[in-house]
N, C-alpha and C positions, 0 to 999 in steps of 0.2 A: 504494500500500500504506500502511496505517496504520503509524505508527512508535511504538515504545515510549516515546520521549522526548516525544511529543505526544499522549498518550492522552486522549480526551475522556470525561468521566463525566457521569452523571445524578446530581446532588447535591441535588435537590429535586423533589417531586412534588405536584401539586395536582389536584383533580378536582371537577367538578360533574356528576353523572351522573343518569340517571333514578331511581336509588336515593336521591338526596339529595346534600347537600354534604359533601365531604371524601373524601380518598383511602382512609381506613380504612373508611368506610361502603361505598365502592365495592368495596374488596378483600374485606371480610367477606361481602358479598352474592355476589361471584363464587365464593369458596371454598365457600359454602353452596349454590351452584347455584340461586340465586333468579332469578325472571323479573320484569322491570320492565314487561312489556307489559300494557296494560290496554285496556278498551273505551272508545272515544270516543263516548259515548252521545248527544252533541249533533249527530252527523252523520246526515243523512237516508239511510236504507238504500236508498232508491230512486235516489239519486245516487251514493253511495259504496259500491262493492262491498267495499272494505276499510275496516273501522271500528275497527281495532286499531292501536296505536302505543305507543312507549315515550317519552313526553314528559318533560320536566323537571318536577319538582314545584315548588310555590311556594317561592321563596327570595328573599333580599334582600341588599343590601350588608352588612347587619349580620351576615351569616353568614361574612364574610371575616375572617380573623385580622388583627390589626394588624401592620403592618410597621414596625419601629422605625427611628429615626435619620433621617439625611438632613436636607435643608434645606427645610422647608415654606415655601410662598409667603406673602407678607404677608397677615396676617389669619387664617391657618389655625392650628389648634390641633394641635401635633405630638403624635403618639402616641395619638390618639383614634380610630384606625381609618382605613382607606384612604379612605373617602369624605370624612371631615372633614379629613384631613391634607393634602389638596390643594386645600382651599377650594372656591370656586365653579366651578373649571375642570373638576372631575370631578362631573358631575351625573347620578346614577343615574336620576333621573326621566326623563331623555332618552335613556337607553340602549335600544337594541334588546336583546331577550332574549339574543342571542348575545354581545353585548358585556358584559352583566352577568355571564353565565356565565364568559366569558374573564377578566374582572377578578377575580372571586372565586377562580377556580381559580389564576390567576396569583399572586394575593396569598398563597394557601396554599403554592404551590411556592416562592415567594421567601422566605417566612418559614421554611419547612422547611429550606431551604439555609442559613439563618442570615445572609441578606443584608439590607442596609439600603435604605431608600428613597433614590433618587438615587445608587445605587451607581455609582461611576466605572467607565467602560468597559463599562457594561451596555446591552443593547438587546433588541429583541423581534422575533421572526420567527414568525408564526402562519399556519396554514392554515385556510381556511374555504371551503365550497362555495357557500352561499347568502347569507352575510352577514346583514344585517338584513331578511330577506325578510318577517318578520312585520309590520314597520313599513311596508314597501313595499305589501303587500297591503291593510293597513288604510287607508293614505292613498289608494290608488287607489280603494277603495270610497267614501271621502269625496269624491273628485273626481268620480267618475261618478254617484254617487247624490245628492250634495249640491251640485253645481255648484262644488265647490272652496272653499266658504266656510269649512270647518273644517279645511282642509289646513294643517298646521303648517309654518312656515318651516324647521324642522329635518328635514323629510321626506327630503330627499336626503342631507345629511351623516350622518344617523343610520343610514340604511339601506344605504349602500354598503359593499362588502366591506372596503375599505381602512381604514374607521374602527375595525375591531375591534382592530388592533394599536395604533392611536392612543389609544384609550381605556385600554388597558393601560399604555402608555407614560406617559400623563398621570397615571393613578392611582398609579404607582410612581415617577414622576419620573425616568424613564430617558431620557436624551438621545442615546443611540446610535441605531443602525439601528432603524427601526420599519416593518417590511414585512409584507405579507400575500400569501401565495401562494394562488391559486385555480385548482387543476388538477383539479377534480372530486373524486372519492372519494380520490384520492391526495394531496390538498392538504397534509395535516398530516404524512404520511410525507415528502413532499418538503421541507416546511419544516424538519423536524428534520434531514434529511440535509444541507440547505444550511447550517443554523445550525451543525451539528457541524463542517462543513468550514471555516467561517469561524473558529471557535474554534481548531480544530487548526492553522490557518495563522497564528494570532496576530493576526488582524484585530480581534478583540474578546476581552476578558477573560472575559466571562460573558454568555450569552444566555438569555432566556426563550423557549422554543419550545413547539410543540404545536399543538392544533387546537380549533376550536369551531364548532358548528352548532346552530341552533335552528329547525328547519324543519318541525315538525309544525304545519302551517297548512292551512286548507281548500284553498287553491290547490295546494299541493304534494301533498296527499293525493289530490286529484282528478287532477292531472297524471300522477302515477305510476300511478294506477288506470287511466287511459286507455292507458298503456303496457303494462298487464297484467303488471307485474312484482311486484306486491304480493300478500301472502297474503290469500286470500279465504275459505278453508274453515273458519277458526277464530274467526269473530266471536263464537261462543258459548263458546269456550275460549281467551281471549286469551293466557294464559300458555303455551299450546302452539303458538302461531302461528309463532314463529321457530324453525326446526328444521334448521339446516344439516346436510347429509349424510344426513338421514333420507329414507327412501324416499317418505314422504308429504308432503314439503315442496312448497309451491306458490308461493313468492314471499317477498320480504323484508318485514320490519316496519320502518317508519320510526322512527328514534330521534333523540335529541338529547343534547347534552352538551358539556363542555369538559374537556380533559385537557392539563395543562401540565407541562413538565419544565424544570429548570434545567440548562444545559450549561456546563461549564467544564473546563479542563485538570486532569488528575489531580493534578499537583503543587500547583496553587493550592487545590484542594478539600482535599487532605490537610493543607496548611499552615494552613488555617482550622479544621481538625477537623470538616469538613462530612461528612454521611453520603454514602456512595457506594452507590447502588442497582444500577448497572450501567455498563458501558462501551459507548459507541456506536462500533462498530468498522468498519462498512462499509455503504455505500449504493450501490444500483444502480437505474437508471431507464431504461426503454425504451418504445417505442411500437409497437404492432402495425401501425399505419397501415392498418387494416382496415375499421373501421366506427364510426359515431358512438356506438352503444350496445352493440354485440355484441363479445364476445371472439373473436379468431381461434381456431377450434377446434384448429388445429395447436399453438398455445401456444408457439411457438418463442421469441417475445420475452418471454413470462412466464418461461420457463426462463432466458433470458439475464439478465434483471433479477436473479433470485435468485442466479445464478452470479456476476454482477459483484459483488453485495454480499458474498458469501462470499469471493471472491478478494481484494477490497479490504480485507477484515477481517484477512487473513493467516492465516485458519483453514482447516483441512482439512474436507471434508464430514463426516467422522466426528466432528468436535467439536460439530456442531449436534445438540443433544439435545432441542429443543422447537421446534415450528412454531406460530406464532400465525397461523392461517389468516385470509384475507379472509372466506371462508365466509359469504356473504350469505343463504343459504337459498333461492336461486333454482336450479331444477333444472339448467340448462345450466352456469351459472358454477361451481357447486360441483364438478361432475364434471370440468370442464376444469382447474380449479386442482389437484385431486387428481392428475389425469393428469400435470400438469406436475411436481408434487413427485415422482411416481414416476419420471419421466424423469430428473430431476436426481439423486435419491438411489439409484436402482436398487433392488436387492433389499432394501436397508435401509429403504426407505420404508414398507413395510407395518407395521413395528414401531416407527416413529419417532413418539413422542407429539406430538400437536398438538390444538389446540382453537380454536373460534370464539367469541369473547366476544359476538358478535352474537346468539347463541342466547339471551342474557340481557338485552342492552340494545338489541336491534334494530340497525338500520344508521344511524349518525349522520352519514352522508354524508362531508363533508370532514373531519370530526373522527375518522373511524373509524380512520385510521392511528395517531393519537396515543393513542386508547383501547387499541389493540393494543400499542403501545410501553410504555405505563404498565403494562398487564397483564403483559407479558413481563418488564419490569424488576422488578416486585414478585415475580413468580414466581421469578426468578433469585436475588433477594436473600433470599427467605424460604423457599425450598425446597419450594414447593407449586405444582403445576400445576392451574389451574382447568379445569373440565369443559366439554364441549359438552352442554347439556341438551336435553331432548326427543328423546332417542335411543331410539326404540322398535323400528325396523327399519332397520338401516343399508343404504343404497343400495349394491348390489353394485358400482356404478361408483365408489363412494367408500370402498372397502374398505381403510381404513388405521386406525391407532389414533387416534381422535378424543377420547379420554378421556371415554367416555360417562357422562354424568349425575352422576358423583361425582369430586370433586377427588382429586389423587394427590400423595403426597410424592415428590419427586425433586430432584436437584441437578445439572441439566445445566450443562455448561461454557459453552454459548452457545445463543442462540435466534435463529431467523429469523422476521422479521415481514413478512408479505405484505400488499400493498394494490393492488387492481386497480380501474380506474375507467372511466367513460364516455370516449369519445374514444380508445379503444385504449391507454390509459395503464397502465403497470405499474411499481410501485416496491417496493423491498424494503430492509430494514435488518437488520443483524446486531448483536445486543447480546451482550456478554460478561458473565459472572457476576463479582460482586465477589470479593475475596480471601477474605472470610469472610461467611457468611450473617448477616443481621440477624434478631433475634427475630421470631417470627411468632405471631399469634393463631390462625392457621388450623391 
């Protein structure tokens, strides 16, 4: 059980999303019900049945806010932005896109929390599914098509999953834990759950956690298309392609992004005068042990993961006032998830508000849990619940309140964030609302 004496808060948020750089750009787009899905017109329709995705737009290290203070290494110029403040050791030219997104979002979250570079007792725990797969695909093309003459010596260290947290640690000068969890779609939910537990236990003063994935690549688009799990009916209407819970959904839209949160104990955050977006109160994780890509239709372990998170939060079921659904827009998975929510909440489930951010940003794989946590934290702190867009005909098997198409003002006491992934993995987090809502633009 979580204890009142060791409550863990989210005191900083950063985002690089398909809408652009910054948590405010992300939040304003969600509240407005915008779609980030677009046509990938460079893909050959004869090879790619799905040609829509929600990739990251162009951005650079210059989009990251400067993080003050700390001790810059010799030769660095302190206070001139994250890339310059760590000298040659942080080289954005050699970042995979996932690492660049993670660093920019991490810097925003760190600055938002009012923390300094080289913060004592600070560390990084991030989730990613594919890591630097863009570099891997590119370098394999060089190897097979060019006999390896143009393969960079950085191909391996830049592309591996573990480098994502390392680049963030280097950029912020954080010398505590620097770990990456790669558990598929649940990666960042698990990372936040683990990080919160370590902060609660007093192992670290403050941790940067969250998730990042940048896997809209030709290989990933082709691979998922071969699995027949992607939307194919909406190439002519990209904005309508991701439609969780809608009767006409036919698969997910691949997305990208990085969403980061700063986790610290409540007393430490309040002592610094840091913002408090939400409390991280409970985490549960289970495995169906059923199939490498399919959910167990019975959903028993999905229900157990949600129940564990709620029990460990110390809250009653009645206190959960918002569900951030995994909601990928695949026909079977959406129906199973709703069925599990109905089993857990009983008759209350039908009127329990919930939404899927994937309707707007697609499915960013290992970063999807962090995207949901950031969405829920902003919703709790600002008193606005974002919608599930593209709701034209609700699937009778998903007959719950999915906040269709238009955001809604509400102030729930707590939110449940679901994340379900390949390999039969299920994870859930419970967030509690802060004592007083922060001002909202929404």
